[in-house]
LOGU-8490 format. One record per residue (C-alpha): residue in three letters; residue number from 1; z, y, x. Coordinates in Angstrom, 1 decimal. Last residue first. Layout:
N
type, seq, up, north, east
ALA, NUM, Z, Y, X
...
//
This chain:
299
type, seq, up, north, east
UNK, 299, -3.6, -16.7, -27.8
UNK, 298, -4.8, -13.4, -28.5
UNK, 297, -3.8, -10.6, -26.4
UNK, 296, -0.6, -8.6, -27.6
UNK, 295, -0.2, -5.7, -29.7
UNK, 294, -0.2, -6.7, -33.4
UNK, 293, -2.0, -9.8, -33.0
UNK, 292, -5.7, -9.2, -33.9
UNK, 291, -6.6, -5.7, -33.4
UNK, 290, -3.7, -4.9, -30.9
UNK, 289, -4.6, -7.8, -29.1
UNK, 288, -8.1, -6.8, -28.6
UNK, 287, -6.8, -3.4, -27.5
UNK, 286, -4.6, -4.9, -25.0
UNK, 285, -7.5, -7.1, -23.5
UNK, 284, -9.8, -4.2, -23.4
UNK, 283, -7.2, -2.0, -21.5
UNK, 282, -6.5, -4.9, -19.0
UNK, 281, -10.3, -5.1, -18.7
UNK, 280, -10.5, -1.5, -17.6
UNK, 279, -11.7, 1.4, -20.0
UNK, 278, -14.9, 3.0, -18.3
UNK, 277, -14.8, 5.8, -15.9
UNK, 276, -18.6, 7.4, -15.3
UNK, 275, -19.5, 6.1, -12.0
UNK, 274, -19.0, 8.4, -8.9
UNK, 273, -20.6, 5.9, -6.5
UNK, 272, -22.1, 2.9, -8.3
UNK, 271, -20.8, -0.7, -7.6
UNK, 270, -23.0, -3.7, -9.0
UNK, 269, -21.9, -4.8, -12.4
UNK, 268, -19.1, -7.2, -12.6
UNK, 267, -19.7, -11.1, -12.5
UNK, 266, -16.3, -12.5, -11.9
UNK, 265, -14.5, -10.3, -14.6
UNK, 264, -17.0, -11.0, -17.1
UNK, 263, -16.8, -14.8, -16.4
UNK, 262, -13.0, -14.4, -16.6
UNK, 261, -13.3, -12.9, -19.9
UNK, 260, -15.4, -15.6, -21.3
UNK, 259, -12.8, -18.2, -20.0
UNK, 258, -10.1, -16.1, -21.8
UNK, 257, -12.2, -16.7, -25.3
UNK, 256, -12.0, -20.5, -24.4
UNK, 255, -8.1, -20.2, -23.5
UNK, 254, -6.5, -20.3, -20.0
UNK, 253, -7.1, -16.5, -20.1
UNK, 252, -5.0, -16.1, -23.1
UNK, 251, -2.1, -18.3, -21.8
UNK, 250, -2.0, -16.3, -18.6
UNK, 249, -2.2, -12.9, -20.4
UNK, 248, 0.8, -14.0, -22.5
UNK, 247, 2.9, -14.9, -19.3
UNK, 246, 1.8, -11.5, -17.8
UNK, 245, 2.7, -9.3, -20.9
UNK, 244, 6.2, -11.1, -21.4
UNK, 243, 7.4, -10.5, -17.7
UNK, 242, 6.0, -7.1, -16.8
UNK, 241, 8.3, -4.8, -18.6
UNK, 240, 11.2, -7.0, -18.1
UNK, 239, 10.7, -7.2, -14.3
UNK, 238, 9.3, -10.3, -12.7
UNK, 237, 11.4, -12.5, -10.5
UNK, 236, 12.2, -15.4, -12.4
UNK, 235, 9.0, -15.3, -14.4
UNK, 234, 7.1, -15.6, -11.2
UNK, 233, 8.6, -19.1, -10.4
UNK, 232, 8.0, -20.2, -14.1
UNK, 231, 4.5, -19.1, -14.0
UNK, 230, 3.9, -20.8, -10.6
UNK, 229, 5.2, -24.2, -12.0
UNK, 228, 3.5, -24.1, -15.2
UNK, 227, 0.0, -23.0, -14.0
UNK, 226, -1.4, -20.7, -16.5
UNK, 225, -4.2, -19.9, -14.2
UNK, 224, -1.9, -18.1, -11.7
UNK, 223, -5.0, -15.8, -11.6
UNK, 222, -3.7, -13.5, -14.1
UNK, 221, -1.2, -12.6, -11.7
UNK, 220, -3.7, -10.8, -9.4
UNK, 219, -6.4, -9.5, -11.4
UNK, 218, -4.8, -9.6, -14.7
UNK, 217, -1.1, -8.3, -14.6
UNK, 216, -1.2, -6.5, -11.3
UNK, 215, -4.7, -4.9, -11.4
UNK, 214, -3.9, -4.1, -15.1
UNK, 213, -0.8, -2.2, -14.4
UNK, 212, -2.8, -0.2, -11.8
UNK, 211, -5.3, 0.7, -14.5
UNK, 210, -2.5, 1.6, -16.8
UNK, 209, -1.2, 3.9, -14.1
UNK, 208, 1.9, 2.7, -12.3
UNK, 207, 5.6, 3.4, -12.4
UNK, 206, 6.8, 0.2, -14.0
UNK, 205, 4.1, -1.9, -12.5
UNK, 204, 4.4, -0.2, -8.8
UNK, 203, 8.0, -0.9, -8.7
UNK, 202, 7.8, -4.5, -10.1
UNK, 201, 5.0, -5.5, -7.7
UNK, 200, 6.8, -4.0, -4.7
UNK, 199, 10.2, -5.6, -5.4
UNK, 198, 8.1, -8.6, -6.4
UNK, 197, 6.8, -9.2, -3.1
UNK, 196, 10.0, -8.7, -1.1
UNK, 195, 12.0, -11.0, -3.3
UNK, 194, 9.3, -13.7, -3.2
UNK, 193, 9.3, -13.6, 0.4
UNK, 192, 13.2, -14.1, 0.6
UNK, 191, 13.1, -16.6, -2.1
UNK, 190, 10.2, -18.9, -0.6
UNK, 189, 8.7, -20.6, -3.7
UNK, 188, 5.5, -21.3, -1.6
UNK, 187, 3.1, -21.1, -4.7
UNK, 186, 4.3, -17.6, -5.3
UNK, 185, 3.7, -16.5, -1.7
UNK, 184, 0.3, -18.2, -1.8
UNK, 183, -0.6, -16.4, -5.1
UNK, 182, 0.1, -13.0, -3.4
UNK, 181, -2.3, -13.8, -0.4
UNK, 180, -4.9, -15.1, -2.4
UNK, 179, -4.6, -11.7, -4.7
UNK, 178, -5.1, -9.6, -1.7
UNK, 177, -8.4, -10.8, -0.2
UNK, 176, -11.5, -10.9, -2.2
UNK, 175, -10.3, -10.1, -5.8
UNK, 174, -7.7, -7.9, -4.5
UNK, 173, -9.8, -5.7, -2.4
UNK, 172, -12.9, -5.7, -5.1
UNK, 171, -10.4, -4.5, -7.7
UNK, 170, -8.8, -1.9, -5.6
UNK, 169, -11.9, 0.0, -4.6
UNK, 168, -10.7, 2.6, -1.9
UNK, 167, -12.9, 5.6, -1.3
UNK, 166, -15.7, 6.2, 1.1
UNK, 165, -17.3, 3.0, 0.1
UNK, 164, -17.4, 1.0, 3.4
UNK, 163, -14.5, 2.9, 5.0
UNK, 162, -12.4, 2.4, 2.1
UNK, 161, -12.8, -1.4, 2.0
UNK, 160, -12.9, -1.8, 5.9
UNK, 159, -9.3, -0.5, 5.9
UNK, 158, -8.0, -2.7, 3.5
UNK, 157, -9.7, -5.8, 4.8
UNK, 156, -8.3, -4.8, 8.4
UNK, 155, -4.6, -4.3, 7.2
UNK, 154, -4.6, -7.4, 4.9
UNK, 153, -3.4, -9.5, 7.8
UNK, 152, -0.4, -7.3, 8.1
UNK, 151, 0.9, -8.9, 4.7
UNK, 150, 4.3, -7.4, 3.7
UNK, 149, 3.3, -4.0, 5.2
UNK, 148, -0.2, -4.4, 4.0
UNK, 147, 1.3, -4.8, 0.5
UNK, 146, 2.4, -1.1, 0.3
UNK, 145, -1.2, 0.1, 1.0
UNK, 144, -2.6, -2.3, -1.6
UNK, 143, -0.3, -0.9, -4.5
UNK, 142, -0.8, 2.6, -3.4
UNK, 141, -4.5, 2.1, -3.3
UNK, 140, -4.3, 0.8, -6.8
UNK, 139, -2.4, 3.7, -8.2
UNK, 138, 1.0, 4.7, -8.5
UNK, 137, 1.6, 7.5, -11.2
UNK, 136, 2.0, 11.0, -10.3
UNK, 135, 4.4, 13.9, -11.4
UNK, 134, 6.5, 11.5, -13.0
UNK, 133, 9.5, 12.3, -10.9
UNK, 132, 9.8, 8.6, -9.9
UNK, 131, 6.1, 8.4, -9.0
UNK, 130, 6.1, 11.6, -6.9
UNK, 129, 9.4, 10.6, -5.1
UNK, 128, 8.0, 7.0, -4.4
UNK, 127, 4.8, 8.7, -2.6
UNK, 126, 1.4, 8.2, -3.9
UNK, 125, -0.8, 6.7, -1.2
UNK, 124, -3.2, 8.7, 1.0
UNK, 123, -6.6, 7.5, 1.4
UNK, 122, -7.7, 6.9, 4.9
UNK, 121, -10.5, 9.2, 6.1
UNK, 120, -14.0, 7.9, 6.5
UNK, 119, -15.7, 11.1, 7.2
UNK, 118, -12.7, 12.2, 9.5
UNK, 117, -13.0, 9.1, 11.7
UNK, 116, -16.7, 9.3, 12.1
UNK, 115, -16.4, 12.9, 13.3
UNK, 114, -13.6, 12.2, 15.4
UNK, 113, -15.8, 9.7, 17.7
UNK, 112, -12.9, 8.3, 19.8
UNK, 111, -12.3, 9.8, 23.2
UNK, 110, -8.6, 10.8, 22.7
UNK, 109, -6.9, 13.7, 20.6
UNK, 108, -7.6, 13.2, 17.0
UNK, 107, -8.8, 9.5, 16.9
UNK, 106, -6.5, 8.4, 19.8
UNK, 105, -3.5, 9.6, 17.8
UNK, 104, -4.7, 7.8, 14.5
UNK, 103, -5.2, 4.5, 16.5
UNK, 102, -1.8, 4.9, 17.9
UNK, 101, -0.2, 5.4, 14.4
UNK, 100, -2.1, 2.3, 13.0
UNK, 99, -1.1, 0.2, 15.9
UNK, 98, 2.3, 1.4, 15.9
UNK, 97, 2.6, 0.4, 12.1
UNK, 96, 1.4, -3.0, 12.8
UNK, 95, 3.8, -3.5, 15.6
UNK, 94, 6.6, -2.2, 13.3
UNK, 93, 5.6, -4.9, 10.6
UNK, 92, 5.6, -7.6, 13.2
UNK, 91, 9.0, -6.5, 14.5
UNK, 90, 10.5, -6.8, 10.9
UNK, 89, 10.3, -4.4, 8.2
UNK, 88, 12.3, -4.7, 5.0
UNK, 87, 15.4, -2.5, 5.7
UNK, 86, 13.4, -0.2, 7.9
UNK, 85, 10.8, 0.5, 5.1
UNK, 84, 7.8, 2.3, 6.3
UNK, 83, 4.4, 2.8, 4.5
UNK, 82, 2.0, 4.9, 6.3
UNK, 81, 0.8, 8.5, 5.8
UNK, 80, -1.8, 9.9, 8.3
UNK, 79, -3.1, 13.0, 10.0
UNK, 78, -1.2, 15.7, 8.1
UNK, 77, -1.7, 19.1, 9.5
UNK, 76, 0.7, 21.3, 11.6
UNK, 75, -0.1, 24.9, 12.0
UNK, 74, 3.2, 26.3, 10.7
UNK, 73, 5.2, 24.0, 13.3
UNK, 72, 3.3, 26.2, 16.1
UNK, 71, 2.8, 24.5, 19.5
UNK, 70, -1.0, 24.7, 19.1
UNK, 69, -3.8, 22.0, 18.5
UNK, 68, -1.8, 20.6, 15.6
UNK, 67, -0.7, 17.2, 14.5
UNK, 66, 1.2, 15.6, 11.8
UNK, 65, 1.9, 11.8, 11.4
UNK, 64, 3.8, 10.5, 8.4
UNK, 63, 6.1, 7.4, 8.3
UNK, 62, 6.8, 6.8, 4.4
UNK, 61, 9.4, 5.2, 2.6
UNK, 60, 11.8, 8.3, 2.1
UNK, 59, 10.8, 10.6, 4.7
UNK, 58, 10.1, 9.6, 8.3
UNK, 57, 8.2, 12.2, 10.3
UNK, 56, 6.1, 11.7, 13.7
UNK, 55, 5.1, 15.2, 14.9
UNK, 54, 2.2, 15.8, 17.3
UNK, 53, 1.7, 19.2, 19.2
UNK, 52, -1.0, 20.9, 21.2
UNK, 51, -3.6, 19.5, 23.7
UNK, 50, -1.7, 20.7, 26.7
UNK, 49, 1.4, 18.7, 25.7
UNK, 48, 4.1, 18.3, 23.1
UNK, 47, 5.7, 15.5, 21.0
UNK, 46, 8.1, 16.0, 18.3
UNK, 45, 10.3, 13.2, 16.5
UNK, 44, 11.1, 13.6, 12.7
UNK, 43, 13.7, 12.8, 10.2
UNK, 42, 13.7, 13.8, 6.5
UNK, 41, 16.3, 13.8, 3.8
UNK, 40, 17.9, 17.0, 5.0
UNK, 39, 16.6, 17.8, 8.5
UNK, 38, 17.5, 15.1, 11.1
UNK, 37, 15.8, 15.4, 14.7
UNK, 36, 15.1, 12.1, 16.4
UNK, 35, 15.2, 11.6, 20.0
UNK, 34, 17.2, 8.4, 19.9
UNK, 33, 20.2, 8.3, 22.3
UNK, 32, 20.5, 5.3, 24.4
UNK, 31, 20.9, 7.4, 27.7
UNK, 30, 19.9, 11.0, 27.7
UNK, 29, 17.3, 12.7, 25.4
UNK, 28, 14.2, 14.5, 25.7
UNK, 27, 13.2, 17.1, 23.1
UNK, 26, 9.5, 17.8, 23.2
UNK, 25, 8.7, 14.1, 24.0
UNK, 24, 5.4, 13.8, 26.1
UNK, 23, 1.8, 14.3, 25.3
UNK, 22, -1.4, 14.0, 27.6
UNK, 21, -3.6, 11.8, 25.3
UNK, 20, -2.7, 8.6, 27.5
UNK, 19, 0.9, 9.4, 27.2
UNK, 18, 1.2, 9.5, 23.5
UNK, 17, -1.1, 6.5, 23.0
UNK, 16, 0.8, 4.4, 25.7
UNK, 15, 4.1, 5.6, 24.1
UNK, 14, 3.2, 4.3, 20.5
UNK, 13, 4.9, 1.1, 20.4
UNK, 12, 8.0, 2.4, 22.5
UNK, 11, 8.6, 5.2, 19.9
UNK, 10, 8.1, 2.8, 17.2
UNK, 9, 10.5, 0.3, 18.6
UNK, 8, 13.2, 2.9, 19.3
UNK, 7, 12.7, 4.3, 15.6
UNK, 6, 13.2, 0.9, 14.2
UNK, 5, 16.5, 0.3, 16.3
UNK, 4, 17.6, 3.5, 14.9
UNK, 3, 17.1, 2.5, 11.4
UNK, 2, 18.9, -1.0, 11.6
UNK, 1, 16.5, -3.8, 10.9
//
């Protein structure tokens, strides 16, 4: 999708929410022009009205929504951060993004219960710039957020997860929803879908925390259950950093010791808020491997 085409679809998709809340374009244009202001590496669209100001900003692979109860740029506050990639998005992805933006606009300016909305604020994913610079590592929330762009059917379970707990629980989300979708893509063998999927998984794995790497290698790809066809398909698309460990984890989890590990994964302790952080299963497996095999899980 061309960038300007994506902008037009987004503008059209949120138009109802914009008008219903009393806003209009701050800088109207004529003809087929797109009302986007370009400022360096970011582009934005401003809306104004009696309730204040809305700014929709595009930066890197993010679509950010800002709002203010005045007309001042200095008072703009971040309302939401959404994954946006015009090169990968189709009309279904754009529609899903527009729904999220419209929901946020209505929550801040409409008749929605804004107190409840703020109490269950959507967690902000780590930006690509922050991950590449090393200032932050991708986390499980970022992985899930990126994948909802690929699998729109995961948006509601993703939202329900953080609204239920007040924070995002990645293991639960992928155990219950995300892993099934990813494994279905691998089973399908569809090259285009596999390229899009592993572009996300490889990026997150290479620039993610150890916990996030564990989610990808164990919670998700470990569920290939050492299936020869699936492992061969995934091997073709996995990055070098991930390929060997994922294939070894599959072999390990197919062993008797691995089955005991699955039992532990399938019967975790009940969730407790602010629970003291413990080493993840991925870290435990790597530690066991270091003790026995010089760095890899036992076969």
